[in-house]
C-alpha positions in Angstrom: -19.5 41.7 13.0 -16.3 42.3 11.0 -14.0 39.4 10.0 -10.4 40.1 9.0 -8.5 37.5 7.1 -4.8 37.0 6.7 -3.9 35.7 3.3 -1.5 32.8 2.9 1.7 33.7 1.0 1.0 30.7 -1.2 -2.4 32.0 -2.5 -2.1 32.4 -6.3 -4.4 33.8 -8.9 -6.0 30.8 -10.7 -8.3 32.8 -13.0 -7.5 33.7 -16.6 -6.1 37.1 -15.6 -2.5 37.9 -16.3 -1.9 39.7 -13.0 -0.8 37.4 -10.2 -0.8 37.4 -6.4 2.5 38.3 -4.9 3.3 37.8 -1.2 5.0 40.5 0.8 8.4 38.7 0.7 8.2 38.5 -3.1 7.7 42.1 -4.0 11.3 43.3 -3.4 12.6 44.6 -6.7 9.2 45.0 -8.3 8.0 48.5 -9.3 5.0 49.7 -7.4 2.6 51.3 -10.0 -0.4 52.1 -7.8 -2.9 51.1 -5.2 -6.6 50.1 -5.6 -9.4 50.0 -3.1 -12.6 48.1 -3.8 -15.7 48.3 -1.6 -18.9 46.2 -1.6 -17.6 43.1 -3.3 -20.2 40.4 -2.7 -19.2 36.7 -2.4 -16.6 34.5 -1.0 -12.9 35.3 -0.3 -12.0 33.6 -3.6 -14.5 35.9 -5.4 -12.9 38.9 -3.9 -9.4 37.7 -5.0 -10.6 37.2 -8.5 -12.1 40.7 -8.6 -8.9 42.2 -7.4 -6.9 40.2 -10.0 -9.2 41.5 -12.7 -8.9 45.1 -11.6 -5.1 44.7 -11.3 -5.0 43.3 -14.9 -7.2 46.3 -16.1 -4.6 48.7 -14.6 -1.8 46.9 -16.4 -0.2 45.3 -13.4 1.7 42.1 -13.5 1.4 41.5 -9.8 -0.8 42.5 -6.9 -0.5 42.2 -3.1 -3.6 42.5 -1.0 -2.8 44.6 2.0 -6.2 44.7 3.6 -9.2 42.6 3.2 -12.2 42.5 5.6 -15.8 41.7 5.6 -18.1 44.7 6.1 -20.9 44.7 8.6 -23.1 42.8 6.1 -22.0 39.2 5.6 -20.3 38.4 2.3 -19.7 42.1 1.6 -16.0 42.8 1.4 -13.6 45.8 1.4 -10.2 45.3 -0.1 -7.0 47.3 -0.7 -4.2 46.1 -2.8 -0.9 47.4 -4.1 -0.1 46.9 -7.8 3.3 46.1 -9.3 4.8 46.0 -12.7 
């Protein structure tokens, strides 16, 4: 069974990464520098957000916005797409 989650605009990256979560209404004026897709991330929703923040940081992004996040057919196995911003 697939579960799809909507992320709150107030969710912020609390890890040591420099890339931070940006809600849809906050990206106006930011430069989009790419998009990432990550499959087979195990763990909780917070684990997934930390993995995306780390990947965004590795790509040199200052901000990221998760545009799709859903649990695959196996529980606690996630697929995520995010847009990266400078």
